[in-house]
N, CA, C and O atoms as a GROMACS GRO file, in nm:
protein
  256
    1MET      N    1   6.627  16.294  26.354
    1MET     CA    2   6.655  16.240  26.210
    1MET      C    3   6.685  16.341  26.150
    1MET      O    4   6.620  16.445  26.159
    2ALA      N    5   6.836  16.322  26.047
    2ALA     CA    6   6.899  16.405  25.960
    2ALA      C    7   6.884  16.350  25.851
    2ALA      O    8   6.878  16.227  25.853
    3LEU      N    9   6.875  16.415  25.726
    3LEU     CA   10   6.887  16.378  25.608
    3LEU      C   11   7.015  16.421  25.536
    3LEU      O   12   7.030  16.535  25.492
    4ASP      N   13   7.113  16.317  25.525
    4ASP     CA   14   7.236  16.399  25.481
    4ASP      C   15   7.304  16.288  25.404
    4ASP      O   16   7.230  16.201  25.358
    5GLU      N   17   7.428  16.278  25.382
    5GLU     CA   18   7.537  16.208  25.296
    5GLU      C   19   7.563  16.072  25.365
    5GLU      O   20   7.584  16.078  25.486
    6PRO      N   21   7.564  15.988  25.324
    6PRO     CA   22   7.605  15.845  25.407
    6PRO      C   23   7.744  15.874  25.448
    6PRO      O   24   7.822  15.947  25.386
    7LYS      N   25   7.772  15.805  25.571
    7LYS     CA   26   7.898  15.798  25.640
    7LYS      C   27   7.968  15.668  25.659
    7LYS      O   28   7.892  15.572  25.676
    8ASP      N   29   8.089  15.643  25.659
    8ASP     CA   30   8.136  15.495  25.686
    8ASP      C   31   8.073  15.412  25.774
    8ASP      O   32   8.096  15.293  25.756
    9ASN      N   33   7.980  15.452  25.888
    9ASN     CA   34   7.947  15.356  25.966
    9ASN      C   35   7.768  15.330  25.946
    9ASN      O   36   7.681  15.288  26.023
   10ASP      N   37   7.768  15.381  25.800
   10ASP     CA   38   7.586  15.369  25.752
   10ASP      C   39   7.589  15.266  25.671
   10ASP      O   40   7.680  15.254  25.589
   11GLU      N   41   7.498  15.184  25.682
   11GLU     CA   42   7.407  15.070  25.583
   11GLU      C   43   7.335  15.127  25.514
   11GLU      O   44   7.248  15.197  25.565
   12ILE      N   45   7.351  15.113  25.342
   12ILE     CA   46   7.262  15.158  25.272
   12ILE      C   47   7.209  15.035  25.195
   12ILE      O   48   7.278  14.946  25.146
   13ILE      N   49   7.040  15.046  25.194
   13ILE     CA   50   6.967  14.914  25.142
   13ILE      C   51   6.897  14.968  25.051
   13ILE      O   52   6.814  15.053  25.082
   14LYS      N   53   6.914  14.927  24.913
   14LYS     CA   54   6.824  14.959  24.799
   14LYS      C   55   6.731  14.860  24.783
   14LYS      O   56   6.769  14.746  24.758
   15GLU      N   57   6.569  14.895  24.798
   15GLU     CA   58   6.456  14.824  24.753
   15GLU      C   59   6.374  14.911  24.693
   15GLU      O   60   6.339  15.023  24.729
   16ASN      N   61   6.341  14.836  24.582
   16ASN     CA   62   6.233  14.889  24.487
   16ASN      C   63   6.244  15.069  24.452
   16ASN      O   64   6.154  15.150  24.476
   17ASP      N   65   6.364  15.097  24.397
   17ASP     CA   66   6.386  15.235  24.368
   17ASP      C   67   6.406  15.304  24.511
   17ASP      O   68   6.396  15.426  24.499
   18ILE      N   69   6.426  15.271  24.618
   18ILE     CA   70   6.417  15.347  24.744
   18ILE      C   71   6.545  15.324  24.784
   18ILE      O   72   6.590  15.214  24.752
   19ASN      N   73   6.640  15.423  24.864
   19ASN     CA   74   6.728  15.401  24.912
   19ASN      C   75   6.741  15.428  25.070
   19ASN      O   76   6.746  15.543  25.112
   20TYR      N   77   6.746  15.315  25.156
   20TYR     CA   78   6.719  15.323  25.295
   20TYR      C   79   6.879  15.379  25.359
   20TYR      O   80   6.980  15.341  25.299
   21LEU      N   81   6.891  15.452  25.460
   21LEU     CA   82   7.012  15.452  25.493
   21LEU      C   83   7.004  15.431  25.662
   21LEU      O   84   6.899  15.451  25.723
   22ILE      N   85   7.098  15.398  25.714
   22ILE     CA   86   7.061  15.307  25.871
   22ILE      C   87   7.208  15.297  25.910
   22ILE      O   88   7.290  15.243  25.836
   23GLU      N   89   7.246  15.360  26.048
   23GLU     CA   90   7.373  15.333  26.112
   23GLU      C   91   7.388  15.180  26.131
   23GLU      O   92   7.299  15.114  26.185
   24LYS      N   93   7.522  15.118  26.078
   24LYS     CA   94   7.533  14.969  26.089
   24LYS      C   95   7.486  14.923  26.220
   24LYS      O   96   7.393  14.842  26.223
   25ASP      N   97   7.540  14.966  26.330
   25ASP     CA   98   7.539  14.913  26.483
   25ASP      C   99   7.389  14.910  26.508
   25ASP      O  100   7.339  14.806  26.550
   26LEU      N  101   7.291  15.048  26.479
   26LEU     CA  102   7.154  15.026  26.512
   26LEU      C  103   7.069  14.908  26.443
   26LEU      O  104   7.000  14.822  26.499
   27PHE      N  105   7.095  14.929  26.291
   27PHE     CA  106   7.060  14.801  26.216
   27PHE      C  107   7.085  14.661  26.267
   27PHE      O  108   6.998  14.574  26.274
   28ASN      N  109   7.225  14.645  26.306
   28ASN     CA  110   7.237  14.488  26.372
   28ASN      C  111   7.131  14.443  26.473
   28ASN      O  112   7.088  14.329  26.490
   29GLN      N  113   7.091  14.578  26.550
   29GLN     CA  114   7.008  14.562  26.701
   29GLN      C  115   6.886  14.536  26.633
   29GLN      O  116   6.837  14.429  26.670
   30VAL      N  117   6.812  14.605  26.536
   30VAL     CA  118   6.700  14.625  26.500
   30VAL      C  119   6.640  14.496  26.395
   30VAL      O  120   6.524  14.457  26.408
   31LYS      N  121   6.720  14.444  26.307
   31LYS     CA  122   6.688  14.345  26.213
   31LYS      C  123   6.626  14.213  26.266
   31LYS      O  124   6.665  14.150  26.364
   32PRO      N  125   6.529  14.184  26.187
   32PRO     CA  126   6.455  14.215  26.087
   32PRO      C  127   6.400  14.369  26.125
   32PRO      O  128   6.395  14.411  26.241
   33ILE      N  129   6.362  14.440  26.012
   33ILE     CA  130   6.323  14.584  26.034
   33ILE      C  131   6.204  14.589  25.913
   33ILE      O  132   6.235  14.534  25.808
   34ASN      N  133   6.100  14.637  25.919
   34ASN     CA  134   6.002  14.653  25.810
   34ASN      C  135   5.950  14.799  25.837
   34ASN      O  136   5.917  14.856  25.942
   35ILE      N  137   5.954  14.843  25.692
   35ILE     CA  138   5.902  14.990  25.657
   35ILE      C  139   5.804  14.964  25.580
   35ILE      O  140   5.821  14.898  25.478
   36ASP      N  141   5.691  15.007  25.615
   36ASP     CA  142   5.538  15.021  25.554
   36ASP      C  143   5.494  15.143  25.506
   36ASP      O  144   5.482  15.224  25.598
   37PHE      N  145   5.463  15.189  25.394
   37PHE     CA  146   5.384  15.323  25.399
   37PHE      C  147   5.206  15.301  25.419
   37PHE      O  148   5.147  15.213  25.356
   38ILE      N  149   5.147  15.379  25.499
   38ILE     CA  150   5.027  15.322  25.522
   38ILE      C  151   4.935  15.456  25.493
   38ILE      O  152   4.984  15.566  25.518
   39ASP      N  153   4.804  15.446  25.441
   39ASP     CA  154   4.745  15.536  25.379
   39ASP      C  155   4.584  15.478  25.453
   39ASP      O  156   4.527  15.374  25.424
   40SER      N  157   4.549  15.555  25.529
   40SER     CA  158   4.402  15.518  25.588
   40SER      C  159   4.304  15.646  25.604
   40SER      O  160   4.334  15.759  25.564
   41ALA      N  161   4.212  15.619  25.651
   41ALA     CA  162   4.117  15.735  25.693
   41ALA      C  163   4.155  15.824  25.814
   41ALA      O  164   4.112  15.936  25.839
   42MET      N  165   4.250  15.744  25.890
   42MET     CA  166   4.330  15.815  25.992
   42MET      C  167   4.443  15.919  25.958
   42MET      O  168   4.479  16.015  26.026
   43GLY      N  169   4.492  15.874  25.830
   43GLY     CA  170   4.611  15.972  25.807
   43GLY      C  171   4.714  15.872  25.709
   43GLY      O  172   4.690  15.755  25.680
   44SER      N  173   4.811  15.936  25.675
   44SER     CA  174   4.890  15.826  25.589
   44SER      C  175   5.037  15.879  25.671
   44SER      O  176   5.054  15.981  25.739
   45GLY      N  177   5.137  15.764  25.634
   45GLY     CA  178   5.256  15.793  25.706
   45GLY      C  179   5.333  15.678  25.711
   45GLY      O  180   5.268  15.576  25.688
   46PHE      N  181   5.464  15.658  25.736
   46PHE     CA  182   5.561  15.551  25.749
   46PHE      C  183   5.544  15.446  25.867
   46PHE      O  184   5.587  15.492  25.973
   47SER      N  185   5.507  15.352  25.875
   47SER     CA  186   5.514  15.243  25.984
   47SER      C  187   5.647  15.178  25.996
   47SER      O  188   5.694  15.115  25.902
   48ILE      N  189   5.709  15.194  26.111
   48ILE     CA  190   5.854  15.117  26.119
   48ILE      C  191   5.828  15.016  26.227
   48ILE      O  192   5.771  15.054  26.329
   49THR      N  193   5.863  14.889  26.214
   49THR     CA  194   5.846  14.779  26.315
   49THR      C  195   5.971  14.723  26.323
   49THR      O  196   6.050  14.754  26.235
   50SER      N  197   6.007  14.646  26.410
   50SER     CA  198   6.117  14.572  26.438
   50SER      C  199   6.144  14.453  26.572
   50SER      O  200   6.113  14.479  26.688
   51LYS      N  201   6.182  14.372  26.544
   51LYS     CA  202   6.201  14.268  26.673
   51LYS      C  203   6.260  14.319  26.818
   51LYS      O  204   6.258  14.241  26.913
   52LEU      N  205   6.310  14.442  26.831
   52LEU     CA  206   6.330  14.506  26.974
   52LEU      C  207   6.271  14.470  27.078
   52LEU      O  208   6.151  14.497  27.080
   53THR      N  209   6.314  14.415  27.169
   53THR     CA  210   6.229  14.388  27.314
   53THR      C  211   6.218  14.516  27.390
   53THR      O  212   6.282  14.619  27.368
   54LYS      N  213   6.123  14.494  27.488
   54LYS     CA  214   6.092  14.625  27.576
   54LYS      C  215   6.236  14.664  27.637
   54LYS      O  216   6.278  14.779  27.639
   55GLU      N  217   6.288  14.583  27.671
   55GLU     CA  218   6.429  14.614  27.749
   55GLU      C  219   6.518  14.704  27.664
   55GLU      O  220   6.568  14.802  27.719
   56ASP      N  221   6.544  14.678  27.531
   56ASP     CA  222   6.636  14.747  27.475
   56ASP      C  223   6.542  14.885  27.413
   56ASP      O  224   6.602  14.991  27.401
   57SER      N  225   6.446  14.881  27.388
   57SER     CA  226   6.372  15.008  27.332
   57SER      C  227   6.206  14.997  27.372
   57SER      O  228   6.157  14.910  27.443
   58CYS      N  229   6.149  15.087  27.319
   58CYS     CA  230   5.998  15.087  27.316
   58CYS      C  231   5.943  14.986  27.264
   58CYS      O  232   5.821  14.993  27.274
   59GLY      N  233   5.992  14.868  27.196
   59GLY     CA  234   5.932  14.797  27.105
   59GLY      C  235   5.912  14.829  26.957
   59GLY      O  236   6.001  14.883  26.891
   60SER      N  237   5.818  14.801  26.917
   60SER     CA  238   5.798  14.841  26.778
   60SER      C  239   5.746  14.999  26.778
   60SER      O  240   5.676  15.050  26.865
   61CYS      N  241   5.792  15.058  26.673
   61CYS     CA  242   5.742  15.192  26.675
   61CYS      C  243   5.713  15.241  26.520
   61CYS      O  244   5.760  15.186  26.421
   62SER      N  245   5.637  15.340  26.520
   62SER     CA  246   5.588  15.383  26.405
   62SER      C  247   5.584  15.550  26.390
   62SER      O  248   5.544  15.622  26.480
   63CYS      N  249   5.622  15.588  26.289
   63CYS     CA  250   5.613  15.774  26.250
   63CYS      C  251   5.526  15.798  26.145
   63CYS      O  252   5.531  15.737  26.038
   64SER      N  253   5.446  15.886  26.173
   64SER     CA  254   5.374  15.923  26.065
   64SER      C  255   5.364  16.079  26.044
   64SER      O  256   5.301  16.125  25.949
   0.00000   0.00000   0.00000
């Protein structure tokens, strides 16, 4: 994952004063997509889930 300027094939989503940048082709495959910030005794970080099937990818994924 790289943090850089948007490209022509990127979708920019603005929600709650946060800008999300995702490649349009990937966005069409994973929507709906949910991004939540989790803060628990085990740690904190972002949880990213989508409706991808196991044939398409690993299913839902999370990163923290």
